[in-house]
C-alpha positions as CSV (number, residue, x, y, z in Angstrom):
1,X,5.7,-2.2,65.4
2,X,8.2,-4.9,64.4
3,X,7.3,-8.5,64.8
4,X,10.2,-10.2,66.5
5,X,8.9,-13.8,66.2
6,X,11.5,-16.1,64.7
7,X,9.3,-17.2,61.7
8,X,9.6,-17.0,58.0
9,X,7.9,-13.9,56.6
10,X,4.8,-14.2,54.5
11,X,6.2,-12.0,51.8
12,X,8.8,-14.6,50.9
13,X,6.1,-17.2,50.5
14,X,4.2,-15.0,48.2
15,X,7.2,-14.2,46.0
16,X,8.1,-17.9,45.5
17,X,6.2,-20.2,43.4
18,X,3.8,-22.8,44.8
19,X,6.5,-25.6,44.9
20,X,9.0,-23.5,46.7
21,X,6.7,-21.8,49.2
22,X,6.3,-24.9,51.2
23,X,10.0,-25.4,51.4
24,X,10.7,-21.9,52.6
25,X,7.9,-22.1,55.1
26,X,9.7,-25.1,56.8
27,X,13.1,-23.3,57.1
28,X,13.5,-21.0,60.0
29,X,15.9,-18.0,59.9
30,X,16.6,-18.3,63.6
31,X,18.9,-21.0,64.9
32,X,18.5,-22.6,68.3
33,X,21.5,-21.2,70.3
34,X,21.8,-21.9,74.0
35,X,23.3,-19.7,76.6
36,X,26.4,-21.9,76.7
37,X,26.9,-21.5,73.0
38,X,26.8,-17.7,73.3
39,X,29.2,-17.8,76.2
40,X,31.6,-19.9,74.2
41,X,31.4,-17.5,71.3
42,X,32.0,-14.6,73.6
43,X,34.9,-16.3,75.2
44,X,36.5,-17.2,71.9
45,X,36.6,-13.6,70.6
46,X,40.2,-13.2,71.7
47,X,43.2,-15.3,70.6
48,X,44.6,-17.8,73.1
49,X,47.9,-15.9,73.4
50,X,45.9,-12.7,74.3
51,X,44.0,-14.7,77.0
52,X,47.3,-16.1,78.4
53,X,48.8,-12.6,78.6
54,X,45.8,-11.2,80.4
55,X,45.9,-14.0,83.0
56,X,49.6,-13.5,83.5
57,X,49.2,-9.7,84.1
58,X,46.3,-10.3,86.6
59,X,48.3,-12.9,88.5
60,X,51.3,-10.5,88.7
61,X,49.1,-7.8,90.1
62,X,47.4,-10.0,92.6
63,X,50.8,-11.4,93.8
64,X,52.0,-7.8,94.2
65,X,48.9,-7.0,96.2
66,X,49.5,-10.0,98.5
67,X,53.1,-9.0,99.1
68,X,52.0,-5.4,99.9
69,X,49.1,-6.8,102.1
70,X,46.5,-4.9,100.1
71,X,43.0,-6.0,99.1
72,X,41.0,-4.5,96.3
73,X,37.5,-5.3,95.1
74,X,37.7,-4.7,91.4
75,X,34.0,-4.4,91.0
76,X,33.5,-1.6,93.5
77,X,36.9,0.2,93.6
78,X,36.9,3.8,92.5
79,X,39.3,5.4,90.1
80,X,40.7,7.7,92.8
81,X,41.5,4.7,94.9
82,X,43.0,2.5,92.1
83,X,45.2,5.3,90.7
84,X,47.8,5.4,93.6
85,X,47.9,1.6,93.8
86,X,48.7,1.4,90.1
87,X,51.2,4.2,90.4
88,X,53.1,2.2,93.1
89,X,52.6,-1.0,91.1
90,X,54.1,0.4,87.9
91,X,57.1,1.7,89.8
92,X,58.0,-1.3,92.0
93,X,57.0,-4.4,90.1
94,X,60.0,-6.6,89.3
95,X,60.6,-10.1,87.9
96,X,61.1,-13.2,90.0
97,X,64.8,-12.5,89.8
98,X,64.4,-9.0,91.2
99,X,65.1,-7.3,87.8
100,X,63.2,-4.9,85.6
101,X,60.9,-6.3,83.0
102,X,61.6,-5.7,79.3
103,X,59.6,-3.0,77.6
104,X,57.4,-5.5,75.8
105,X,56.5,-7.4,79.0
106,X,56.0,-4.1,80.9
107,X,53.6,-2.8,78.3
108,X,51.8,-6.2,78.3
109,X,51.2,-5.8,82.1
110,X,49.2,-2.6,81.7
111,X,47.4,-3.9,78.6
112,X,46.4,-7.1,80.4
113,X,45.1,-5.2,83.4
114,X,43.1,-2.9,81.1
115,X,41.5,-5.9,79.4
116,X,40.7,-7.5,82.8
117,X,38.9,-4.4,84.0
118,X,36.8,-4.0,80.9
119,X,35.8,-7.6,80.3
120,X,33.3,-9.8,82.1
121,X,32.8,-10.2,85.0
122,X,34.2,-6.8,85.9
123,X,32.8,-4.7,83.1
124,X,34.0,-1.3,84.4
125,X,34.4,0.4,81.0
126,X,37.6,2.1,82.0
127,X,40.7,2.9,80.0
128,X,43.7,2.6,82.3
129,X,45.9,4.0,79.6
130,X,44.0,7.2,78.5
131,X,41.6,8.2,81.3
132,X,42.7,11.4,83.0
133,X,42.0,9.9,86.4
134,X,45.0,7.5,85.9
135,X,47.4,10.3,84.6
136,X,49.7,10.0,87.7
137,X,50.0,6.2,87.3
138,X,50.7,6.5,83.5
139,X,53.4,9.2,84.1
140,X,55.2,6.7,86.4
141,X,54.7,4.1,83.7
142,X,56.4,6.3,81.1
143,X,59.2,7.1,83.5
144,X,59.9,3.4,84.1
145,X,60.0,2.8,80.3
146,X,62.6,5.5,79.9
147,X,64.6,4.0,82.8
148,X,64.6,0.6,81.1
149,X,65.8,2.2,77.9
150,X,68.6,4.1,79.6
151,X,69.7,0.9,81.5
152,X,70.2,-0.9,78.1
153,X,67.5,-3.5,78.7
154,X,65.6,-2.4,75.7
155,X,67.1,-5.2,73.6
156,X,64.6,-7.0,71.5
157,X,65.8,-10.3,70.0
158,X,64.2,-10.8,66.6
159,X,64.1,-14.2,64.9
160,X,66.6,-14.3,62.0
161,X,65.3,-15.1,58.5
162,X,66.6,-18.2,56.8
163,X,69.6,-17.5,54.7
164,X,69.6,-18.4,51.0
165,X,72.2,-21.0,51.6
166,X,70.2,-22.7,54.3
167,X,67.1,-22.5,52.2
168,X,68.9,-24.4,49.4
169,X,70.1,-27.1,51.9
170,X,66.6,-27.5,53.4
171,X,64.9,-27.9,50.0
172,X,67.4,-30.6,48.9
173,X,67.7,-32.4,52.2
174,X,66.1,-35.8,52.9
175,X,63.9,-34.1,55.5
176,X,61.8,-32.6,52.6
177,X,61.9,-35.6,50.3
178,X,58.4,-36.0,48.8
179,X,59.0,-39.7,48.1
180,X,58.0,-40.8,51.7
181,X,55.1,-39.8,54.0
182,X,57.1,-37.8,56.5
183,X,59.2,-36.0,54.0
184,X,56.1,-35.1,51.9
185,X,54.3,-33.8,55.0
186,X,57.3,-31.7,56.0
187,X,57.6,-30.3,52.4
188,X,54.0,-29.4,52.1
189,X,54.1,-27.6,55.4
190,X,57.3,-25.8,54.4
191,X,56.0,-24.7,51.0
192,X,52.7,-23.4,52.5
193,X,54.5,-21.4,55.2
194,X,57.0,-20.0,52.7
195,X,54.5,-18.9,50.1
196,X,51.5,-17.9,52.3
197,X,53.4,-16.8,55.5
198,X,50.8,-18.2,58.0
199,X,51.2,-17.2,61.6
200,X,51.1,-19.3,64.7
201,X,50.5,-22.9,65.6
202,X,46.7,-22.3,65.9
203,X,46.5,-21.2,62.3
204,X,48.2,-24.3,61.1
205,X,46.0,-26.5,63.3
206,X,42.8,-25.0,61.9
207,X,43.7,-25.6,58.2
208,X,41.6,-28.1,56.3
209,X,42.0,-29.9,53.0
210,X,39.6,-27.4,51.4
211,X,41.5,-24.4,52.7
212,X,43.3,-24.1,49.4
213,X,41.9,-23.8,45.9
214,X,43.6,-24.9,42.7
215,X,43.4,-22.4,39.8
216,X,44.9,-21.8,36.4
217,X,46.2,-18.6,34.9
218,X,45.5,-17.5,31.3
219,X,48.6,-19.4,30.2
220,X,47.5,-22.6,31.7
221,X,49.9,-22.6,34.7
222,X,48.5,-24.0,38.0
223,X,48.6,-22.1,41.2
224,X,47.1,-22.5,44.7
225,X,45.3,-19.8,46.7
226,X,43.8,-19.8,50.1
227,X,40.1,-20.3,49.9
228,X,39.7,-18.9,53.5
229,X,41.6,-15.8,54.6
230,X,43.6,-16.1,57.8
231,X,42.4,-14.1,60.8
232,X,44.5,-11.0,61.1
233,X,46.0,-10.3,64.5
234,X,46.2,-6.6,64.4
235,X,44.6,-3.6,62.6
236,X,47.6,-3.1,60.3
237,X,47.3,-6.6,58.8
238,X,43.5,-6.1,58.4
239,X,44.1,-3.1,56.2
240,X,46.6,-4.9,54.0
241,X,45.3,-7.3,51.3
242,X,48.4,-9.2,50.0
243,X,47.9,-11.4,47.0
244,X,49.2,-14.7,48.1
245,X,49.5,-17.6,45.7
246,X,51.8,-20.6,45.1
247,X,52.6,-21.2,41.5
248,X,53.8,-24.5,39.9
249,X,57.3,-24.9,38.6
250,X,57.2,-27.1,35.5
251,X,60.1,-29.5,35.2
252,X,61.1,-29.1,38.9
253,X,60.8,-32.4,40.9
254,X,60.3,-30.3,44.0
255,X,57.4,-28.3,42.6
256,X,55.3,-27.0,45.5
257,X,52.0,-27.4,43.6
258,X,52.8,-31.0,42.6
259,X,53.7,-31.8,46.2
260,X,50.5,-30.4,47.6
261,X,48.4,-32.3,45.0
262,X,50.2,-35.5,45.8
263,X,49.7,-34.9,49.6
264,X,45.9,-34.3,49.1
265,X,45.6,-37.5,47.1
266,X,47.3,-39.5,49.9
267,X,45.1,-38.3,52.8
268,X,41.6,-39.8,53.6
269,X,38.7,-38.2,51.8
270,X,36.9,-37.4,55.1
271,X,39.9,-35.8,56.8
272,X,39.0,-32.8,59.0
273,X,42.5,-31.4,59.2
274,X,45.1,-30.7,56.6
275,X,48.2,-32.0,58.6
276,X,47.7,-35.6,59.5
277,X,49.8,-38.2,61.2
278,X,51.7,-40.5,58.8
279,X,51.1,-44.3,59.0
280,X,53.7,-46.2,61.0
281,X,53.9,-48.9,58.3
282,X,53.4,-48.1,54.7
283,X,54.2,-49.1,51.2
284,X,55.0,-46.6,48.5
285,X,52.3,-48.0,46.3
286,X,49.6,-47.5,48.9
287,X,46.8,-45.1,48.1
288,X,46.7,-43.7,51.6
289,X,49.9,-42.7,53.5
290,X,48.3,-40.9,56.4
291,X,45.8,-41.7,59.2
292,X,42.7,-39.6,60.1
293,X,44.4,-38.3,63.3
294,X,45.5,-34.6,63.0
295,X,48.9,-33.4,64.2
296,X,48.8,-31.6,67.6
297,X,49.3,-27.9,68.2
298,X,52.6,-28.4,70.0
299,X,54.0,-30.7,67.3
300,X,53.2,-28.1,64.6
301,X,54.9,-25.4,66.7
302,X,58.2,-27.3,66.5
303,X,58.0,-28.3,62.8
304,X,60.9,-26.2,61.5
305,X,63.3,-27.0,64.4
306,X,62.7,-30.7,63.8
307,X,63.2,-30.3,60.1
308,X,66.5,-28.5,60.7
309,X,67.6,-31.3,63.0
310,X,66.8,-34.0,60.5
311,X,68.6,-32.0,57.7
312,X,71.7,-31.7,59.8
313,X,71.6,-27.9,59.8
314,X,74.1,-26.0,62.0
315,X,71.5,-23.2,62.7
316,X,68.2,-24.3,64.2
317,X,65.5,-22.0,63.0
318,X,62.0,-21.5,64.4
319,X,58.6,-21.3,62.7
320,X,58.6,-17.5,63.0
321,X,61.9,-17.4,61.1
322,X,60.1,-19.1,58.1
323,X,57.3,-16.5,58.3
324,X,59.8,-13.7,58.4
325,X,61.5,-15.2,55.4
326,X,58.2,-15.3,53.5
327,X,57.5,-11.6,54.4
328,X,61.1,-10.7,53.3
329,X,60.7,-12.4,50.0
330,X,57.4,-10.7,49.3
331,X,58.9,-7.3,50.3
332,X,61.9,-7.7,48.1
333,X,59.8,-8.8,45.1
334,X,57.7,-5.7,45.5
335,X,60.7,-3.5,45.6
336,X,62.1,-5.2,42.5
337,X,58.8,-4.5,40.7
338,X,58.9,-0.8,41.8
339,X,62.4,-0.4,40.5
340,X,62.0,-2.3,37.3
341,X,58.9,-0.5,36.2
342,X,60.8,2.7,36.1
343,X,63.2,1.4,33.5
344,X,60.7,-0.5,31.3
345,X,59.4,1.1,28.1
346,X,55.9,2.6,28.1
347,X,54.5,-0.2,26.0
348,X,55.3,-2.7,28.8
349,X,53.6,-0.6,31.5
350,X,50.6,-0.1,29.2
351,X,50.4,-3.8,28.7
352,X,50.8,-4.3,32.4
353,X,47.8,-2.1,33.1
354,X,45.7,-3.9,30.5
355,X,45.9,-7.2,32.4
356,X,42.9,-7.9,34.7
357,X,43.5,-7.2,38.4
358,X,42.2,-10.6,39.4
359,X,45.1,-12.3,37.7
360,X,47.4,-13.4,40.5
361,X,51.1,-13.4,40.5
362,X,53.6,-15.8,42.0
363,X,55.8,-14.3,44.8
364,X,58.2,-17.2,44.3
365,X,58.7,-16.4,40.6
366,X,59.5,-12.8,41.5
367,X,62.3,-13.7,43.9
368,X,63.8,-17.0,42.8
369,X,65.2,-16.6,39.4
370,X,65.5,-20.3,38.8
371,X,61.8,-20.8,39.4
372,X,61.0,-17.8,37.2
373,X,62.9,-19.4,34.3
374,X,60.8,-22.5,34.7
375,X,57.5,-20.7,35.0
376,X,58.0,-18.3,32.0
377,X,56.8,-19.7,28.6
378,X,59.3,-17.3,27.0
379,X,62.8,-18.6,26.5
380,X,64.2,-16.8,29.6
381,X,67.2,-19.1,29.5
382,X,68.6,-16.9,26.7
383,X,68.4,-13.9,29.0
384,X,70.4,-15.6,31.7
385,X,73.1,-16.8,29.2
386,X,73.6,-13.2,28.0
387,X,74.8,-12.1,31.4
388,X,78.5,-12.5,30.7
389,X,78.2,-10.5,27.4
390,X,79.0,-7.1,29.1
391,X,82.4,-8.5,30.1
392,X,83.4,-8.8,26.4
393,X,82.0,-5.3,25.7
394,X,84.0,-3.7,28.5
395,X,87.2,-5.4,27.5
396,X,86.9,-3.7,24.1
397,X,86.0,-0.3,25.6
398,X,89.6,0.9,25.7
399,X,90.0,0.3,22.0
400,X,86.8,1.9,20.7
401,X,84.7,3.9,23.2
402,X,82.1,4.8,20.6
403,X,81.5,1.1,19.8
404,X,81.2,0.4,23.5
405,X,78.4,3.0,23.9
406,X,76.5,1.6,20.9
407,X,76.7,-1.9,22.3
408,X,75.6,-0.9,25.8
409,X,72.7,0.9,24.4
410,X,71.8,-2.1,22.3
411,X,71.9,-4.4,25.4
412,X,69.8,-2.1,27.5
413,X,67.2,-1.3,24.9
414,X,66.9,-4.8,23.4
415,X,63.5,-5.8,24.7
416,X,61.5,-8.6,23.1
417,X,58.0,-8.2,22.0
418,X,55.7,-7.8,24.9
419,X,52.4,-8.1,23.2
420,X,50.1,-10.8,24.6
421,X,52.4,-11.7,27.5
422,X,50.9,-12.0,31.0
423,X,52.1,-9.9,33.9
424,X,54.1,-12.7,35.5
425,X,56.2,-13.1,32.3
426,X,56.8,-9.4,32.0
427,X,57.8,-9.2,35.6
428,X,60.3,-12.0,35.0
429,X,61.8,-10.2,32.0
430,X,62.1,-6.9,33.9
431,X,63.7,-8.6,36.8
432,X,66.3,-10.2,34.5
433,X,67.0,-6.9,32.9
434,X,67.7,-5.5,36.3
435,X,70.0,-8.4,37.0
436,X,71.8,-7.7,33.7
437,X,72.4,-4.1,34.8
438,X,73.7,-5.1,38.2
439,X,76.0,-7.7,36.6
440,X,77.3,-5.1,34.2
441,X,78.1,-2.7,37.1
442,X,79.7,-5.6,39.0
443,X,81.9,-6.6,36.0
444,X,83.0,-3.0,35.5
445,X,84.0,-2.7,39.2
446,X,85.9,-6.0,39.0
447,X,87.7,-4.8,35.9
448,X,88.8,-1.7,37.6
449,X,90.1,-3.8,40.5
450,X,92.0,-6.0,38.0
451,X,93.6,-2.9,36.5
452,X,94.7,-1.6,39.9
453,X,96.2,-5.0,40.8
454,X,98.1,-5.1,37.5
455,X,99.6,-1.7,38.2
456,X,100.5,-2.8,41.7
457,X,102.1,-5.9,40.2
458,X,104.2,-3.8,37.8
459,X,105.4,-1.5,40.6
460,X,106.4,-4.5,42.8
461,X,108.3,-6.1,39.9
462,X,110.3,-2.9,39.3
463,X,111.1,-2.7,43.0
464,X,112.3,-6.3,43.0
465,X,114.4,-5.7,40.0
466,X,116.0,-2.7,41.5
467,X,116.8,-4.5,44.7
468,X,118.2,-7.6,42.9
469,X,120.4,-5.4,40.7
470,X,121.9,-3.5,43.6
471,X,122.6,-6.7,45.4
472,X,124.4,-8.3,42.4
473,X,126.7,-5.2,42.2
474,X,127.8,-5.4,45.8
475,X,128.2,-9.2,46.0
476,X,131.4,-9.8,44.0
477,X,133.7,-7.5,46.1
478,X,132.5,-9.0,49.2
479,X,132.9,-12.5,47.9
480,X,136.6,-12.0,46.9
481,X,137.5,-10.6,50.2
482,X,135.8,-13.4,52.0
483,X,137.5,-16.0,49.8
484,X,140.9,-14.4,50.4
485,X,140.3,-14.4,54.1
486,X,139.3,-18.0,54.1
487,X,142.4,-19.0,52.1
488,X,144.7,-17.2,54.5
489,X,143.0,-18.9,57.5
490,X,143.4,-22.3,55.9
491,X,147.1,-21.7,55.3
492,X,147.6,-20.6,58.9
493,X,145.8,-23.7,60.1
494,X,147.9,-26.0,57.9
495,X,151.1,-24.3,59.1
496,X,150.1,-24.5,62.7
497,X,149.2,-28.2,62.3
498,X,152.5,-29.0,60.6
499,X,154.5,-27.3,63.4
500,X,152.6,-29.1,66.0
501,X,153.3,-32.4,64.3
502,X,157.0,-31.7,64.0
503,X,157.2,-30.8,67.7
504,X,155.5,-34.0,68.6
505,X,157.8,-36.1,66.4
506,X,160.9,-34.4,68.0
507,X,159.6,-35.1,71.5
508,X,158.9,-38.7,70.5
509,X,162.4,-39.2,69.2
510,X,164.0,-37.7,72.3
511,X,161.9,-39.8,74.6
512,X,162.8,-43.0,72.7
513,X,166.6,-42.1,72.9
514,X,166.4,-41.6,76.6
515,X,164.5,-44.8,77.1
516,X,167.1,-46.7,75.1
517,X,170.0,-45.3,77.2
518,X,168.3,-46.3,80.4
519,X,167.8,-49.8,79.2
520,X,171.5,-50.0,78.2
521,X,172.6,-48.8,81.7
522,X,170.3,-51.4,83.4
523,X,171.8,-54.2,81.3
524,X,175.4,-53.2,82.0
525,X,174.7,-53.1,85.8
526,X,173.2,-56.6,85.6
527,X,176.2,-57.9,83.8
528,X,178.6,-56.3,86.3
529,X,176.8,-58.0,89.2
530,X,177.1,-61.3,87.6
531,X,180.8,-61.0,87.0
532,X,181.5,-59.9,90.6
533,X,180.0,-62.9,92.3
534,X,182.8,-65.3,93.8
535,X,183.1,-68.9,92.7
536,X,183.2,-71.6,95.4
537,X,185.8,-74.2,95.3
């Protein structure tokens, strides 16, 4: 029989030496746990969001029962009695506005009721989604889902990732300035979210200063990794084991590793949370910039919207947008690796396999070419400066096609020595090779467009010359006729004006003669009257 007493075994005391046996005898392997502690552990097995969804689903079902004037005892009800009730509930439940729920909310209703029936204090051990006794209710549920899709309400609004332009604006904005406490806090939070892709406000609140470990790769570059893995929310994420790390960027004043090191040096040594409240009054030379009070859950949930507002962004992103951006960067980097490894010589792939699996890589160095150039000890700047070279090669292709083929082969096969280089450096080189190929294709396409435009330009010039030549031929005849017509019109106008003037002068002369005659007659009459008046004696 087994001895279930919580005491240290005698075998352990015999195996240890005399000095250690007394120490192990005093240590008990059973902790004193109360019933309240066990209840709390059992209650915390689910995420807070899952608990909220379960409470919402049960409240919806109870409100529907009250409206239908039905009462159900969940501890004693049978499956045959609950099935028709759920069948009617699935078919008639609506939102507070009288509309159909979205598919995600509708699925959450059934899942929440299923958790409620299987968890304490009900503990019925039923499966409302798979038991054959609830087949009729589930058939109605499937019919409602199809109805929602046909009505066009199956529209899921996903959070958009942050565009590269907005990422550049955020990184260089005063809101992420590491020279002040608030800017340093915002930058550390932004870098951690971007490189590690943490989910939820609860995950940020539970982070501590020792949640990240500082390491060095074989080349001496610093990088941070998470010392404690984040709790996965679903089974798919539990199966995946992504290698998350945050590499330094030498020479970059906005290096994420340097920012995190500076932040950890400015917080109290006994801090129990990573994100702390900045001091209201501070001096740049102070050793401590932050208090011992942690930031609240609600404040952390609105970090990115506040940063966007401080940076003056037109688009206000959410925390989930930053997580989606981190996942997108990691996915793109893996696709680049998969494509680049196919075009890399065998020596490079062999060297890649010789590297130890424990050597981490930097997702930021895979995606951001600028950071990759800073991280690589090889002179990767020369690779970037060689990008315009295919333009010269293509311009000479028309003259000597054989020379063009030789030069292109030289560009594609010119690979530096890969011996002794780490995986991150080889990844950077392969990525830059892919960039060279894409640039070459782009330049060729642009040159073809330029040739087409030049041909169009020649055609338009010939059309313009033809039109202008035909116009010059027809213009002289028309101009002579117009000039002759204008001259004749002018002569007519002058002649008409001169005749009109002559007529006016004649009429004026006749009128003056008549007026002079009338005046003479009047004078003669006056003289005759004066001479006919008798003189008095």
